[in-house]
C-alpha positions in Angstrom: 16.9 -12.5 7.1 14.7 -14.8 5.3 11.1 -14.8 4.1 8.9 -17.5 2.6 5.5 -18.6 1.7 3.8 -21.9 1.0 1.0 -22.8 -1.4 -0.7 -25.9 -2.7 -1.8 -26.9 -6.2 -4.1 -29.9 -6.8 -4.0 -31.7 -10.1 -7.6 -33.0 -9.7 -9.1 -30.6 -12.2 -12.1 -32.4 -13.5 -14.4 -30.4 -11.4 -12.8 -27.1 -12.2 -13.0 -27.1 -15.9 -14.2 -28.9 -19.0 -13.1 -30.1 -22.4 -12.3 -26.6 -23.5 -9.6 -26.3 -20.8 -8.1 -29.6 -21.8 -8.0 -28.8 -25.5 -6.5 -25.4 -24.8 -3.5 -27.2 -23.3 -2.6 -29.1 -26.6 0.9 -28.4 -27.7 1.9 -27.8 -31.4 2.6 -31.5 -31.7 -0.8 -32.4 -30.3 -2.6 -29.9 -32.6 -0.7 -31.2 -35.6 -1.6 -34.8 -34.7 -5.3 -33.8 -34.3 -5.4 -31.9 -37.6 -3.6 -34.7 -39.5 -6.0 -37.3 -38.1 -9.0 -35.3 -39.1 -7.7 -34.7 -42.5 -6.8 -38.4 -43.0 -10.2 -39.5 -41.8 -12.0 -37.1 -44.3 -9.8 -38.3 -47.1 -10.4 -41.9 -46.2 -14.2 -41.3 -46.2 -14.1 -39.6 -49.6 -11.8 -42.2 -51.1 -13.3 -45.2 -49.4 -10.0 -46.3 -47.8 -10.7 -48.1 -44.5 -7.0 -48.5 -43.6 -6.4 -44.8 -44.0 -9.5 -44.2 -41.8 -7.9 -46.3 -39.0 -4.7 -44.3 -39.2 -6.6 -41.0 -39.2 -8.6 -42.0 -36.1 -5.4 -43.1 -34.3 -3.8 -39.8 -35.0 -6.8 -37.8 -33.9 -7.6 -39.8 -30.8 -4.0 -39.9 -29.4 -3.8 -36.2 -28.4 -7.3 -36.2 -27.1 -6.6 -39.2 -24.9 -3.3 -37.6 -23.6 -5.2 -34.4 -22.8 -8.0 -36.3 -21.0 -5.6 -38.5 -19.0 -3.4 -35.5 -18.0 -6.4 -33.4 -17.1 -7.9 -36.2 -14.9 -4.7 -37.2 -13.2 -5.2 -37.0 -9.4 -2.2 -35.8 -7.4 -1.5 -32.9 -5.2 1.7 -30.8 -5.1 2.6 -28.3 -2.4 5.2 -25.5 -3.3 7.0 -23.1 -1.1 9.4 -20.2 -1.7 12.0 -18.8 0.7 14.0 -15.6 0.2 17.5 -15.2 1.7 17.6 -12.4 2.5 14.3 -10.7 2.0 15.8 -7.2 2.2 19.0 -6.7 0.1 21.0 -3.6 -0.9 21.0 -2.5 -4.5 23.6 -4.3 -6.6 23.7 -7.3 -4.2 22.2 -10.7 -4.9 19.5 -12.6 -3.1 18.8 -16.3 -3.4 15.3 -17.7 -3.9 14.8 -21.3 -2.8 11.9 -23.3 -4.3 10.6 -26.5 -2.8 8.0 -28.9 -4.3 6.4 -31.6 -2.2 4.2 -34.4 -3.6 1.6 -34.8 -0.9 -0.5 -37.3 -2.8 -0.4 -41.1 -3.0 0.5 -41.2 -6.7 3.9 -40.3 -8.3 4.0 -37.3 -10.5 5.1 -37.2 -14.1 7.5 -34.7 -15.6 7.0 -31.3 -14.0 8.2 -28.0 -15.4 8.5 -25.3 -12.8 8.8 -21.6 -13.4 8.6 -18.5 -11.2 7.4 -15.1 -12.3 9.9 -12.3 -11.5 10.1 -8.7 -12.8 12.5 -8.2 -15.7 14.8 -6.0 -13.6 15.7 -9.0 -11.4 16.8 -11.1 -14.4 15.4 -13.8 -16.7 12.4 -15.9 -15.6 13.8 -19.0 -13.9 12.6 -22.4 -15.3 13.3 -25.9 -14.0 12.5 -29.4 -15.1 11.7 -31.8 -12.3 11.8 -35.5 -12.9 9.3 -37.9 -11.4 8.5 -37.2 -7.8 7.6 -40.2 -5.7 4.7 -40.1 -3.2 5.7 -38.0 -0.2 8.9 -36.9 -2.0 10.3 -33.5 -2.5 12.5 -31.5 -4.9 14.4 -28.3 -4.1 15.9 -25.9 -6.5 17.1 -22.3 -6.2 18.0 -19.3 -8.3 19.6 -15.9 -7.8 18.1 -12.4 -8.4 19.8 -9.1 -8.5 18.8 -5.5 -9.1 20.7 -2.2 -9.4 17.5 -0.3 -8.9 15.9 0.0 -5.4 12.3 -0.9 -5.0 9.8 -3.6 -3.9 9.5 -6.4 -6.4 6.9 -9.2 -6.3 8.0 -12.8 -6.8 5.4 -15.2 -8.0 3.0 -16.7 -8.4 4.8 -20.0 -8.9 3.7 -21.9 -12.0 3.7 -25.6 -12.5 3.5 -27.0 -16.0 2.3 -30.6 -16.4 3.0 -32.6 -19.6 2.3 -36.1 -20.9 5.0 -38.5 -22.0 4.3 -37.9 -25.7 4.4 -34.1 -25.5 0.9 -33.8 -26.8 -0.5 -31.7 -24.0 0.7 -29.2 -21.4 -1.4 -27.8 -18.5 -0.3 -24.9 -16.3 -1.3 -24.5 -12.7 -0.5 -21.5 -10.6 0.0 -21.3 -6.8 -1.8 -18.4 -5.1 1.1 -17.2 -2.9 3.8 -14.7 -3.7 6.7 -13.0 -1.9 8.2 -9.5 -2.0 11.9 -8.7 -2.4 12.8 -5.3 -1.0 15.9 -3.7 -2.7 17.1 -1.0 -0.3 19.6 1.8 -1.2 23.3 1.1 -1.0 24.8 1.9 2.5 28.3 3.3 2.7 30.2 2.8 6.0 31.0 6.2 7.6 33.8 7.0 10.0 33.0 8.1 13.5 33.2 11.9 13.7 31.9 14.4 16.2 29.6 17.2 15.1 28.2 19.9 17.3 24.7 19.1 18.6 25.6 15.5 19.2 26.4 15.6 22.9 22.9 15.3 24.3 22.7 11.7 25.5 24.3 8.4 24.9 28.0 8.3 24.1 30.4 11.0 24.9 28.0 13.4 26.6 24.8 12.8 28.6 21.9 15.0 29.6 19.7 13.9 32.4 16.0 14.4 31.6 12.6 13.4 32.8 11.4 10.2 31.4 8.0 9.9 29.9 5.0 7.9 31.3 5.9 4.4 32.1 9.6 5.2 33.0 11.2 6.7 36.1 11.4 10.4 36.6 12.1 12.7 39.5 8.5 12.9 40.6 7.8 10.7 43.6 5.5 7.7 43.1 4.0 5.0 45.3 6.2 2.2 46.7 6.2 -1.0 44.7 7.4 -4.4 45.8 11.1 -4.7 45.1 11.9 -1.0 45.2 15.1 -0.1 46.9 14.4 1.4 50.3 17.2 3.9 49.8 14.9 5.6 47.2 12.2 6.3 49.8 11.2 10.0 49.7 10.3 10.7 53.3 8.9 14.2 52.8 6.3 12.9 50.2 5.7 9.8 52.5 4.7 12.2 55.3 2.6 14.3 53.0 0.6 11.6 51.3 0.5 9.2 54.3 1.9 6.2 52.3 5.3 5.1 51.4 6.7 7.1 48.4 9.9 6.6 46.4 11.9 8.8 44.2 11.8 8.2 40.4 15.3 8.2 39.0 16.4 10.4 36.2 17.2 8.7 32.9 19.7 9.7 30.2 18.0 11.0 27.0 19.2 9.5 23.7 20.9 11.9 21.3 18.7 12.9 18.5 19.5 13.1 14.8 17.2 14.2 12.0 18.1 13.2 8.4 16.3 15.5 5.9 16.0 14.2 2.4 15.0 16.6 -0.3 12.7 14.8 -2.8 11.4 17.7 -4.8 11.0 16.8 -8.5 12.3 20.2 -9.8 15.4 19.9 -7.6 16.8 16.8 -9.3 17.5 16.1 -13.0 18.3 12.7 -14.5 17.4 9.2 -13.5 19.0 5.9 -13.0 21.4 4.3 -10.5 24.0 7.0 -11.1 21.7 10.1 -10.8 22.0 12.8 -8.2 18.7 11.7 -6.6 19.9 8.1 -6.1 23.1 9.4 -4.5 21.1 11.5 -2.1 18.8 8.5 -1.2 21.9 6.3 -0.6 23.5 9.1 1.4 20.5 9.4 3.7 20.4 5.7 4.2 24.1 5.6 5.1 23.7 8.4 7.7 20.6 6.8 9.2 22.4 3.5 9.7 25.5 5.1 11.0 23.7 7.2 13.6 21.6 4.3 14.7 24.7 2.2 15.2 26.1 5.0 17.4 23.0 4.9 19.7 21.2 7.9 18.4 17.4 8.3 18.3 17.0 8.9 14.6 14.2 10.0 12.3 13.9 10.4 8.5 12.2 13.6 7.3 11.3 14.6 3.8 10.4 18.0 2.2 6.8 16.9 2.3 6.8 16.9 6.1 6.6 13.1 6.3 8.5 11.7 9.3 9.6 8.1 9.7 9.3 6.1 11.9 6.7 8.4 13.3 6.6 6.8 16.8 7.8 8.4 20.0 8.1 12.1 20.6 8.2 14.3 17.5 8.4 11.3 15.2 11.7 9.8 16.6 12.0 6.2 17.3 10.7 5.6 20.9 12.4 3.6 23.6 10.1 0.7 23.0 11.2 0.4 19.4 14.5 -1.4 18.8 17.1 0.2 16.5 16.9 -2.7 14.1 13.1 -2.3 13.7 13.5 1.4 13.2 16.3 0.9 10.6 14.2 -1.6 8.8 11.2 0.7 8.6 13.3 3.6 7.3 15.2 1.4 4.8 11.8 0.1 3.5 10.7 3.7 3.1 13.8 4.7 1.2 13.5 1.6 -1.0 10.3 3.0 -2.6 10.7 6.8 -2.1 10.3 8.9 -5.2 10.2 12.5 -6.3 7.5 14.6 -4.6 5.2 17.1 -6.4 6.3 19.9 -4.0 8.4 22.8 -4.9 9.4 24.1 -1.5 10.9 23.1 1.9 8.4 25.0 4.1 6.6 21.8 5.3 9.9 20.3 6.6 10.8 23.7 8.1 7.4 23.8 10.0 8.1 20.3 11.4 11.5 21.3 12.7 10.1 23.2 15.6 11.1 23.3 19.2 14.7 24.2 18.7 16.1 21.1 20.4 16.3 18.6 17.5 19.9 17.7 18.0 21.9 17.1 14.9 20.4 17.8 11.5 21.9 16.2 8.4 20.3 17.3 5.1 20.6 16.2 1.5 19.5 19.0 -0.7 18.9 19.1 -4.5 19.0 22.4 -6.5 18.2 25.4 -4.3 17.0 28.7 -5.6 17.3 31.8 -3.5 14.0 31.4 -1.8 14.5 27.7 -0.8 18.1 28.4 0.2 16.7 31.0 2.7 14.2 28.5 4.1 17.0 25.9 4.5 19.2 28.5 6.2 16.5 29.1 8.8 16.4 25.4 9.6 19.7 25.8 11.3 18.1 27.9 14.0 16.0 24.9 15.1 18.8 22.3 15.5 21.8 21.8 17.7 24.1 21.3 14.7 23.6 21.1 11.0 25.4 19.5 8.1 24.2 20.0 4.5 25.2 18.1 1.4 24.0 20.1 -1.6 23.8 18.4 -5.0 23.8 20.4 -8.3 21.8 17.8 -10.2 22.3 19.8 -13.4 26.1 19.3 -13.1 25.5 15.6 -12.5 23.5 15.3 -15.7 26.0 17.3 -17.9 29.4 16.4 -19.0 32.2 17.5 -16.7 33.5 20.0 -19.3 30.1 21.8 -19.2 29.9 22.3 -15.5 31.7 25.6 -15.2 28.7 27.8 -15.9 26.4 27.3 -12.8 29.3 27.1 -10.2 28.8 30.7 -9.2 25.1 30.2 -8.3 26.0 27.0 -6.4 28.7 28.7 -4.4 26.2 31.5 -3.6 23.8 29.0 -2.1 26.5 27.4 -0.1 27.6 30.8 1.2 24.1 31.5 2.4 23.9 28.2 4.3 27.4 28.7 5.9 26.5 32.2 7.0 23.5 30.7 8.8 25.7 28.2 10.7 25.4 25.2 8.4 28.4 23.0 7.6 27.6 23.0 3.9 29.4 21.0 1.3 28.9 20.7 -2.5 28.6 17.2 -3.8 30.5 16.7 -7.1 29.5 14.0 -9.5 30.4 10.5 -8.3 31.7 11.7 -4.9 32.3 9.4 -2.0 30.1 10.1 1.0 32.8 8.7 3.3 35.2 11.4 2.2 32.6 14.1 2.3 31.7 13.1 5.8 35.4 13.6 6.8 35.5 16.9 5.0 32.4 18.0 6.9 34.2 17.2 10.2 37.3 19.1 9.2 35.2 22.1 8.0 33.3 22.2 11.3 36.6 22.0 13.2 38.2 24.8 11.2 35.1 27.0 11.6 35.2 26.5 15.4 38.9 27.3 15.5 38.4 30.4 13.4 35.6 31.6 15.7 37.7 31.0 18.8 40.6 32.9 17.4 38.4 35.9 16.6 37.0 35.8 20.1 40.5 35.8 21.6 41.7 38.6 19.4 38.8 40.9 20.2 38.9 43.8 22.6 38.9 43.0 26.3 
């Protein structure tokens, strides 16, 4: 995926500024020459030395002439920037391609090109471009990398013009800029089967009525090209016109990924913090489920649902999986802690009792919020929870023993409510936890089946 922009800078600046702008571009050498020339001229006047006066005038006039010539030079330069890719995972590199075109009839002098980038992406790139012939072009590139997710502006592109003597430098900026989106790291997950999945595409299917614009079981008027075998004769006799049956369509399996963003639920910051692990985990599950053909949505504790289209905020049939994934990744790239302290808004949004699979990433849970999370299980076909004790992530491993009892109590409450709940230790691999969740669900199902068989007849 690439993204780019194009701008144009014109070096005909006589109409846009005056002498003050030209003099402001004098370099240290140019100012030194000007000062030395003025001093020599004053001394020559006082001492009556005409030869010294000529030298002083030469020293003073040279930087002024260079500034005037550089300022009045007429040529136009077009610049463009292209990102490849424009959306990159944290820790990966993106390449920025810069292109300069001389669209005037005059050759340029020495050009110094620099691009403005945030400090987290690396040092500011600078390039020196030699003389560019009329109609010619120059292309350069540089790499950017960030371990922190976010949206970072690149630009504007700046062009520095200088004279051959180094007396004056003028800076011109292009008006366009681009945005590099650094999304969370995505970890590949193994294909496992959780309860609540078999509601559509894949291993299991459920026939359902399609929404407006799609076929359903209600008869409709005949359209040119319809198969005559679908003619519904009873409705045809009733309405007096040819009617056909609307076919049933398979409904896509649903999966809701709940991300807890409450500020009090997470401690610490940085790429290795518990919150960043939760964001990366949510991104990994979203991508994994979309690849398996699920209709997926991202839900936060504030009640915000992404992508927000289709029924109940799920990606609709008209929205491609790639577009939905891009929208959710862009949301996760800039998501931050919320000001909320509870999960009630997310619980209110999980209504209807037919939400398919629910995968949640929780921070610290007190007794009240653990009870709210436990009730969410009643409104989903299957539920998997990854609970992060952010305090344990922020402390040294030797100091973690204290809060384990409280964490286990919260996990017990979720498991009793029907959740497949796992504690996330510091630096854990989501791939392995995903397998553990599958094994835990299988063991729980086997235990439940054994109890049922061993009961009274």
